[in-house]
Structure formats: structure tokens, C-alpha cells
C-alpha positions as CSV (number, residue, x, y, z in Angstrom):
1,M,-28.0,191.5,54.6
2,D,-28.6,188.4,55.3
3,G,-27.9,185.5,58.3
4,N,-25.3,183.4,55.6
5,D,-23.7,186.8,55.6
6,Y,-23.4,186.3,59.0
7,A,-21.6,183.4,58.4
8,E,-19.0,184.6,55.5
9,A,-17.7,187.2,57.4
10,G,-14.9,186.0,59.1
11,V,-14.9,187.4,62.3
12,G,-11.7,188.5,64.1
13,A,-9.8,189.7,67.0
14,V,-7.0,191.5,65.3
15,G,-6.9,195.1,64.6
16,V,-5.6,197.1,61.3
17,R,-2.5,197.9,62.9
18,G,-1.7,194.0,63.4
19,G,-1.9,194.1,67.4
20,P,-3.9,195.1,70.2
21,E,-6.2,197.4,69.5
22,P,-7.3,200.4,72.7
23,Q,-10.9,200.4,73.9
24,R,-12.8,202.5,72.1
25,V,-16.6,203.3,71.7
26,M,-19.0,203.2,68.8
27,L,-22.3,205.7,68.9
28,I,-25.5,204.8,67.3
29,L,-27.9,206.8,67.4
30,T,-30.8,206.6,66.1
31,N,-34.6,205.6,67.3
32,T,-36.0,204.2,64.2
33,G,-34.3,200.6,64.3
34,S,-32.1,200.9,61.5
35,V,-29.3,199.5,63.0
36,S,-31.2,195.6,63.8
37,N,-29.1,193.4,67.0
38,R,-27.9,191.3,64.5
39,L,-25.6,193.8,63.4
40,I,-24.2,195.4,66.9
41,D,-23.4,191.7,67.5
42,A,-21.5,192.0,64.8
43,V,-19.6,194.7,65.0
44,E,-18.5,193.7,68.6
45,R,-17.5,190.4,68.0
46,E,-15.4,191.9,64.7
47,F,-14.0,194.5,67.1
48,P,-13.9,193.2,70.2
49,W,-11.7,196.5,71.3
50,V,-15.1,198.6,70.7
51,V,-17.6,198.7,72.9
52,V,-21.0,199.7,71.1
53,E,-23.9,201.8,72.4
54,Q,-27.3,202.8,71.0
55,L,-29.0,206.2,71.7
56,E,-32.1,206.7,70.6
57,Q,-31.7,210.9,71.8
58,V,-28.7,213.3,70.2
59,N,-28.7,214.6,74.0
60,A,-27.4,211.2,75.2
61,A,-24.5,210.8,72.9
62,C,-22.8,214.4,75.1
63,R,-21.0,213.2,77.3
64,T,-18.4,211.3,78.0
65,F,-18.2,207.3,78.2
66,S,-16.5,205.1,79.6
67,H,-14.0,204.9,76.8
68,P,-13.1,207.7,73.9
69,V,-15.8,207.6,71.0
70,A,-14.3,206.8,67.8
71,L,-17.1,206.8,65.2
72,I,-20.9,208.2,65.5
73,L,-23.5,206.6,63.3
74,V,-26.4,209.2,63.4
75,D,-29.7,207.9,61.7
76,I,-30.5,210.6,58.7
77,A,-34.1,211.1,60.7
78,L,-31.9,212.6,63.4
79,M,-29.4,214.7,61.9
80,R,-31.2,218.1,62.1
81,E,-30.8,217.4,66.3
82,A,-27.3,216.4,65.7
83,E,-26.5,219.8,63.4
84,A,-28.4,221.8,65.7
85,A,-25.6,219.9,68.8
86,S,-22.3,219.8,66.7
87,A,-20.5,222.0,68.8
88,I,-21.1,219.6,72.6
89,L,-20.4,216.2,70.1
90,T,-17.3,218.0,68.3
91,R,-15.8,218.9,72.2
92,V,-17.1,216.4,73.8
93,H,-15.6,213.2,71.7
94,P,-12.8,215.5,69.8
95,N,-11.7,212.6,68.2
96,A,-14.7,210.9,66.8
97,L,-16.0,210.7,63.0
98,T,-19.6,211.2,62.1
99,A,-21.0,209.3,59.6
100,V,-24.7,209.7,58.6
101,I,-27.0,206.3,58.3
102,E,-28.3,205.9,54.5
103,P,-30.8,203.3,53.3
104,N,-28.7,202.0,50.6
105,D,-25.8,202.8,48.5
106,K,-26.9,205.2,46.1
107,L,-26.4,208.9,48.0
108,Q,-29.6,211.0,48.3
109,T,-29.8,214.8,48.0
110,T,-30.4,215.4,52.0
111,S,-27.2,212.8,52.7
112,L,-25.4,213.7,50.2
113,S,-25.5,218.1,51.1
114,A,-25.1,216.6,54.8
115,V,-21.9,215.1,54.3
116,V,-20.5,218.6,52.2
117,D,-21.9,221.0,54.5
118,S,-21.9,220.2,57.4
119,P,-19.7,220.5,60.1
120,L,-19.6,217.3,61.8
121,V,-21.2,214.6,59.4
122,R,-17.9,214.0,57.4
123,S,-19.5,210.2,56.0
124,V,-21.8,208.4,54.7
125,L,-22.5,203.9,55.7
126,P,-24.7,202.4,53.4
127,M,-26.5,199.9,55.1
128,D,-27.6,198.0,52.4
129,L,-24.1,196.3,51.5
130,R,-22.9,192.8,51.9
131,L,-21.8,192.2,55.5
132,D,-18.4,191.6,55.2
133,V,-18.4,195.1,52.9
134,W,-19.8,196.9,55.8
135,L,-17.8,195.9,58.0
136,S,-14.7,196.6,56.1
137,I,-16.5,200.0,56.1
138,V,-16.9,199.8,59.7
139,R,-13.5,199.5,60.8
140,L,-12.0,202.0,57.7
141,M,-14.1,204.8,60.3
142,L,-12.9,203.4,63.3
143,C,-10.0,204.5,62.1
144,G,-10.9,207.7,61.5
145,G,-10.6,207.3,57.4
146,E,-13.6,208.7,55.9
147,Y,-16.1,207.3,52.7
148,L,-19.2,207.9,50.8
149,P,-20.0,205.5,48.7
150,P,-18.5,204.6,45.5
151,G,-19.2,206.5,41.6
152,S,-20.7,209.7,43.8
153,I,-19.5,212.4,42.0
154,I,-19.0,215.2,45.0
155,H,-17.5,219.0,45.7
156,T,-15.3,218.7,48.3
157,R,-14.9,221.4,51.2
158,T,-11.8,222.6,49.0
159,G,-14.2,223.1,46.4
160,D,-12.6,220.2,43.6
161,P,-14.8,217.7,42.2
162,G,-13.3,214.9,43.6
163,L,-14.4,210.5,44.0
164,P,-15.0,209.3,47.3
165,I,-13.5,210.3,50.1
166,L,-11.7,207.3,52.1
167,G,-9.2,209.4,54.3
168,H,-9.1,211.9,56.4
169,Y,-6.2,213.0,54.6
170,G,-7.1,213.1,51.4
171,S,-6.1,212.0,48.0
172,R,-5.6,215.6,47.5
173,Q,-2.1,215.3,49.5
174,L,-0.5,212.9,47.1
175,H,1.3,214.5,44.4
176,R,3.3,213.1,41.7
177,K,6.1,213.8,39.7
178,T,5.1,213.4,35.9
179,E,8.7,212.3,35.0
180,G,8.4,209.3,32.1
181,N,6.7,206.7,33.5
182,R,6.6,207.8,36.9
183,A,2.8,209.5,35.8
184,E,0.1,210.9,38.7
185,L,-1.7,207.7,40.2
186,T,-5.8,208.1,39.0
187,A,-8.2,208.9,41.7
188,R,-9.0,205.2,41.4
189,E,-5.6,204.0,42.5
190,L,-5.2,206.6,45.2
191,Q,-9.0,205.2,46.6
192,I,-7.3,201.5,45.9
193,L,-4.2,202.1,47.7
194,E,-5.7,204.1,50.7
195,M,-8.3,201.1,51.3
196,V,-4.6,198.9,51.3
197,S,-3.1,201.0,53.7
198,R,-6.0,200.4,56.0
199,G,-5.4,196.2,55.7
200,L,-8.5,195.7,53.5
201,Q,-7.9,193.0,51.1
202,N,-8.0,192.3,47.7
203,K,-12.0,190.5,47.9
204,L,-13.1,193.3,49.8
205,I,-12.1,196.7,48.3
206,A,-13.2,195.0,44.9
207,A,-16.5,194.8,46.6
208,A,-16.3,198.4,47.7
209,F,-15.9,199.6,44.4
210,G,-17.8,197.4,42.3
211,L,-14.5,195.4,40.3
212,S,-13.7,191.7,39.8
213,E,-10.7,190.7,42.1
214,N,-8.4,190.9,38.7
215,T,-8.8,194.1,38.0
216,V,-8.0,195.4,42.1
217,K,-4.7,193.5,41.2
218,I,-4.1,194.9,37.5
219,H,-4.6,198.8,39.6
220,L,-2.2,197.3,42.8
221,H,0.6,195.8,40.1
222,N,0.3,199.4,38.1
223,I,0.2,201.8,41.7
224,I,3.3,199.5,42.5
225,R,5.4,200.7,39.4
226,K,4.4,203.6,39.2
227,L,6.1,204.4,43.2
228,G,8.7,202.3,42.0
229,V,8.6,200.3,45.5
230,H,8.8,196.3,45.9
231,N,5.1,195.8,46.9
232,R,1.6,196.3,48.3
233,T,3.4,196.4,51.7
234,E,5.5,198.9,50.6
235,A,3.1,201.1,48.6
236,A,1.0,201.3,51.3
237,A,3.7,202.2,53.7
238,R,4.3,205.1,51.6
239,F,0.8,206.3,51.8
240,R,0.3,205.6,55.2
241,N,3.3,208.7,55.2
242,T,1.1,211.3,54.0
243,Q,-0.7,211.2,57.1
244,Y,1.8,212.9,58.7
245,G,3.7,215.9,58.2
246,G,1.7,215.7,54.3
247,A,4.5,213.6,52.6
248,R,4.3,213.4,48.9
249,I,4.8,210.4,46.5
250,D,8.5,211.4,44.7
């Protein structure tokens, strides 16, 4: 991410839900400088409701802060220490999503193992993305959504093979009847629908998955047709309903 990325990111103060967000804290646990001050500044400009705290030791995170902690980013160098303190971290910050910082968007064995087996870590945050894409992933995580780089084939915690996890309620709760043209949504369609439900526009969705904007539009057209709704807003609303009570898309 270079200086031009910061100019193109289009930082703004509006939350995903369209209204003012409650104050939250984002913790960055690193002693290697993996997150630069420029990135921290970009986060605070994009999310003015977020207070960023950078800590060099995990035990410094095992306390309460001025506001509830929404996101904990852990440098891979501090993973063992964070795992050892996982019980305390989850007790003190029960609503925080924890992600491991990864130098690039190609999952390494250590990162993949950390996410699959860890009681603490739920996501991976690549550090070599365009700033606007990187910020969109941070936004997703701040809202409680999980993220793994696209194209990663993993086994989820239920033992089912799957694609990148993009939400804390997961695509496995989304069921479709296979009657007539109301076929089941594909894994990619579920991923895109979840990103839409988080308020991301086609440009950022396309960049996150390495697709063209036109391909994203085609996926959205198919999603809208399969769900029997009129537009992306209705499709997103239907998807968000699955977060509460495991509602089905029928």
C-alpha cells in the first residue's frame, strides 16, 4: 500500500449501518512494526468511532479499555503468547473478533492452522492489499465478520469443506429449496451476498475476490433472481435475517 492508495481510499465517517456508530477499540498486538503509523491513521480517519491502541505485549491487552474492544489484530510473532492468554482475552473482551496479521494474501501453514484450531483467532488480515480493500476487510471484522483470503480451501470447525469464512454466522446457515429455478446459491454467490449485506460496493467486492465489476454484477443478478427479490437491498436484508434465529432464505 503506497501513498496513492491513501488518496484513493475515500475515507469516510459513515458506519456500515448508515448511522453513527458507538465508540469501539481496535487493539493491534505487534512488536515488529507490521502495522505502520500511516495505516493506523487511515483506520482512524475511515472509522472515527474507533480508537486504535497499539501494544507490544499481549498481557497489556488483558484489561478493560475506555470503550469495548471490537477487534484484536495479533502479529504472527505473538501468536503463542496470545494463545496462552486466550481465556483471559475472551473473558475481558467477549465481543471482540481476533485476527492474525499475515504479510500477504496467500495463507501460510502457520496462519491456516492458527485459524482452524485456535479458540481465539477467527480470521486472517493480509497486509499486501490495496488500501481500500484492506480497509473494507477491517470494516467487515469490526462488524464481527470473519475473513480468510479468497481461494483458500479449508475445513471449517464443523468439519465441512468450505471457502473463505466471511461472516460470524457463516454460509452454512443459508439453505435454499431446490425447486424449479430457485436453485441453491453457490459458494461464491453466498460470499458476495454477505459482502453486500455488510454495505460493500461492487468495486470493493470485485477487488477482494479478484473479479471484474461486471462479474460481480452478474453474480448479483443471479442472487436476486434465485432469492425472488427485487434488488440488492432486499437480498442483503434477507441475508441479514439469518443472523437472528437462523432464519432461512426460502
